[in-house]
N, C-alpha and C positions, 0 to 999 in steps of 0.2 A: 757628396750630394750637390746638385746644381741649384740655381735659384733664378727667379725672374718669371716673366709672363710669356705664354705662347698662345696665339690664336690659330686654330686649325679650321680651315674651310673644307667641309666635306665630312659627312658622318656615315660613310660606308666602312668597309672592313679596314681599309688603309688608315683613314682618319681616326677611327675609333681605336685601333691598335696603337697608333701614334699617341693618342691621348692617354691611353693606359701606361705606356712606357714612359712618356714624359712626366706624368704625375708621379710615378714611382721614383723617377730620377730627381724629384724635388721641385719641379716647375709648377707654377700656377697655370692651369690650362683652361681655355674656353674652346668649345667645339661648336661650330656654326654650320647649319645646313638649311636650305630652303624648304625641305620636307622633313618628315619623321626620320628618326635614326634607322639606317639600313634599308630604306625603301627603294633604292636604286638597283644597280646591278647586283648588289649584295643580297637583295631579296630574291631575284629571279634566276640565279645561277644553278648549276647542277650539283654543287656541293662537293666537288672532288677536291681532295688534298693530294697533290701529286708532286712529291719531291723529285721524281724521275721524269718530269716533263721537260725534255731537253731537245725535242724536235720542233723547230719553228714552223709556223704556218707559211711563211715566205720561204719556199723550198724550190730548188732547181726544177724548172718546168712548170712553175706556178702559173705564169702568164698564159701558157698554152692551154691550160685547163679552164681558164676563165670563160671563153666564149661558149664552151659546152655547158658549163654551169648556168650561164645566163639564159641560154636557150631552153633549158630544162625547167619546166614549171615546178617540178619537185626537187630541183637541185639545191645544193647547200648554200649557194650565193645568189642574191638578187640585187639589182639596182633599180630603184624607183624611176619611172618615166620622168624625164626632165632633170634627173640628178646625175646622169652619166657624165656629162662634161665636167661637172663640179668635182666628181669623185675620181676622174681620170688621172689627175696628177698624183693622188694618193696611191692608186693602183699601180701606176707606172713606177713610182718610188719603191713600192713593195716588190715589184718585179726586178728592179735594179738591184735590190738588196738580197735577191734570191740565188745569187751565184753560189757555187759550192763553198768557196772561201768565206763569203759573208755568212752563209748559213752555219758553217762550222764555228765561226766566231760567236754568232748569236747563241748557238747551242751551249757553248762553254759559259756564256754569261747567264743563261737560263739555269744551268746547273748550280752556279754559285749562289744565285738568288733563291732558288726553290729548295735547295738541299736541306736547309735547316728549319723547314716549316713545322714539322711535328714538335721539335724542341721548343720553338717559339710559342706554338699553341699550348704546349704543356705548361710552360712557365706563366703564360697569361691567364690560364684557366685554373691553375692549381688551387684547390680548396674552394672552388666556386661551383655553382650549378651547371655552368657551361662545360665543365670538364666531362660530363656524361654525354655530350653531343658528338664527341670525336670517336671514330672507330677505325682502327687500322685493318680494314677489310680486304685490301687488295683491290685491283681494278682490272676489268677484263675487256680487251679489244676483240671485237668479233667481225667476221667477214663472211659474205656469201660466196666468196671465191676460195678454192683450195689454196692454202698458203697465203691468202690475201692479208691475213691479220698481222703477219710478221713485218710487213712494210718493206720499203726499198732497202737496198744495200747500204745507202748512205744513212738512212734512219737507224738501221741496226748498228752501224759503226758508231753513231752518236751515242746510242745507249750503252754500248760496250765501253766506249771511251770514258763515259761518266760513271761507270760501275753500276749501272742499273740492271738488276737481275730480272730476267724474263723467263717464262715457261711457255713453250709452244704446244698447242692442243689441236688434235684433229677433231672432226665433227662428233665422233662418239665420245671422246674425252670431254669435249665442250659441253655436251648435253648431260653428261654425268655430273659435271661440276655445277651446271646451271640448267636443271631440268625444265624450267619454264620457257626456255628458249626454243624458237621454231627450228625444225629440221632444215630450213632453207640455209642456215648458217653452217658453213663447211670448215671453218678454221677459227682458232682463237689464240690470243696471246695474253697470258696472265702476268701482271706486274704486282707481285705480292707486297712490295714496299709502299704501295699507294694506299689511300684510305678515303674516308668520306666524312662529311658533316651530316648528321641526321636531320638538321634543320638549320641551314645557313643564316636565315633571317633571325631566328631566335638566338643563334650564337652571337651575332653582332649586337642585338639588343641587350643580351645578358652582360656582355663585356662593357657596353655603355652604362648599364645600370650599376655595375661594380665600380666603374670609373667615377660615376656621379656620387656614389656613396663615399668615395675617397676624396671628393672635393672638386672634381672636374665640373665646370659649368657648361650646360648645353643650351644654346640659343637657337631659336627658329627664325629664319629670315633670309632674304636674298641679298647677296653681296653685289652692290652696284659699282664698286670701284675702290680706289685706294687714295689716301692722302700720303704724299711723299715729301721728303726733305733731303735733298742731295741723293746719296746712295742708300737711303733708309726709307722704309715704309713706316709712317708714324700713326696711320689710322686706317680703318676699314669703313667704307660707306655701307651701312647696314640699315635698311628700312628708312632711308632718307636722312639718317644722322651719322655723324662720324664717331666711331668707337676707337679710342686710342689703343695702340698695341705696341709691344716691344719686338715681337718676332711673329712671323707668319709662315704657316705651312699650307700649301695648296694641294689638296687631296680630293678635289671635287669631281672626280670621274670625267665623264664626257664634257662637262662644263669647264674643265680646267684650261682648255685651250684659249677660251675667251679671256679668262682671268690672267693667264700668263702673257697674252698679247697686251693687256692693259699695263703690264709691267715691262713692256719693251722686248718681250721674248715671244714672238709668234711661233707656234709649234703646230705641226700637221696632225693634230688630234682629230680623229674621225669618230663620230658617233655611230659605231657599228651596231646596228639594230639586231637584237636577239629576241627569241620567243621561247615560251615554254607552255606546256600543259601539265597540270597536276591532276591525277585521277585519285580521288579520295578513297574509293572502294574498288580497286581494280580486280579483285578476285584472285589475282596471282601477283607475287612479289619476288623479284630476283633477290638473290642473297647479297650481291655486291654490284657496284656501278658497272654498266656496260656501255662501251663506246662503239657505235656502228662505224666502221672504218670508211665505207663508201659514202654513206649518207651524212656522215659527220654530225651526229647528234649523240647525246648521252641519255641513257635510261637509268635513273637513280632511285633506289629505295629510300624513302624518307619517312619521318614520323607523321608527316601530313599526307602521305600517299605515295603513289608512283609518279615521279616527275620525268618527263621527256623534255630536254632542253637543247637548243642548238639553233642552227641556221644563221646566216649572216646576211643582213640587208643594209644597203647604203641608201638612205632616204633623206638625211638631214635630221638634226637633233629635235626639231619642233614639228616634224610631219606626223600625221595621225597613223596609227597602226594599220597594217594590212593583215587582218585576222586570218586570211587564207594561209598565211605562213604558219600560224599556230595550228590551224585545222589539219595541215599537212602532217603534223606530228601525231594526230589521232590515227591517221592511216598507217603511219610507221609503227605505232604501238600495236595495232592489230596484226601487222605483218611480223613483228618481232615476237609477240607473245600471243599465240593462237587462242589461249583461254581467257584473254583479258576482257573485263567487263567495264563499260564506260559509265560508271556511276559516280556522280559528283565531279564532273570535269570542270576545271577552271582554267582560264587562259591568262597569259601575262605577256607584256612587251616592254622592253627596256633597252637602254643604250650602253654598250660596252665602250670604254675609252681605249681606242686603238691607235697605235702609231705604225707607220709603214714597215719598220724593221722588226716589229714584233716584240720589242723591249720597252719597258716603261721609262719615263724620265724620273730620275732620282738623284737629288743632290742640290747644291746651292744654286739659286737663281743667278744668271750671269750679271745682271745689272744692279742688284740690290744685296747689301751685306747681311740683311736680317730676314731673308725670304728663302724658303726651301721648297722644291717641287717633289711631289710623290704621287704620280698618277700615270695612267696609260697601260694597265695590265692586260688589256684585251680579254682573253679567255682564262686568265690565270690569277684573277684577283684574290680568290679565297685561298689559293696556295701561297701567293707572294705577300699578301697583305700584312700578316703578323711580322714577317721578316723586314718588310719595308718600314713599318712603324718603329722597329728596333733600330734600324740603320739611321733613320731620321733623328732619333733621340741621341745616338752616338755623335752625329754631326753637330747638332745644336749644343750638346754638352762639351764639345771641343775634344772628343775622344777620337782616335783613329777608327774608321769604319771596319767592321768585321770582314768585309769582302772588298775587292777592288771595284770601285764605282765608276771607273773610266767608261765602260760600255754604256752606262746609263745617263751620262751627262747631257744636258740640254744642248750644249755646244756642238754635239755631233750633227745637228741639223743646220749648222752654219748660220745660227741666228745672229742678227745684227742689233 
């Protein structure tokens, strides 16, 4: 068992999982967030648990698709007026990293990080109420094009190389498996090894409650900066006062870039805006999560209703929501599920922490001996979060990490 104190900044799935693992390893843990536990991207996501997510968003040909997406009012990507110049370096960096060679390297790293997610969840939730929120349901990719669901040849190669089992379905087999689905969908691909969280927000809150019962301290407040001495952080500026600390984990989602910059490591973290709608009483409910391949959103059955989540918007972390992006998902729900009823619709908007190469930053901070980074999961936070928490614990405990963390090092961005 280890000992000592750790302060974790960020109470989303990564921070909460890290708190659980670190407490069990013998550390005294304080979890700090400016808002309630799990109220950021961990609240608004689609709830997918996807160990076979090995196809990066930065894919060969990515840049060629961007203009078409931007010109389509219902497209999966939008850039807020006035923000295009600011987001251009990030988009160009993503395009630069979308070569076949780079995409294959990213795919291998995704597989190593995502592959143990169910095992990590099982260990974290064993014997708790949260255990009942996990379902190994499979996940279904659907397309309005014949053979569209199977993806490109490179995507198929990535899945095969990672050992991800898939089952291709034609339109008839698709509707036999998921009868709520519109006949407009002509092909499907089932990934039986995937699953879902019935309520991702509740999962994070239950894990935090279990950690708190075990002795983890949870503090509410905005981190304004750090007190340093040489190559060590000695204090966290919280609510105008300095709180002494021995070790720091930054897991603050989209706000992590600002914090890492204060520690001499500026990183290209973009607040990639996402939206969802949740229909409390939809009248129809799919059996398993569905991903619309062309429109790039997910329809997920949840205990709180039917959730449609997706879209990407670059607008800046503090900009107000554009609720037309959420309302677009209402139209998509009606197209996907002809019998859907729009009873009790709620909307949500939040910021995904995204880096241009599609991988998170995970590992020791370059300039400080007692700081670790764990953020930037983009669309895969609920899948990667429990594993990242475990890896951070291994690093802080002085144990060899379970996977090779080289692809996730902050230094890959040539920080100074």
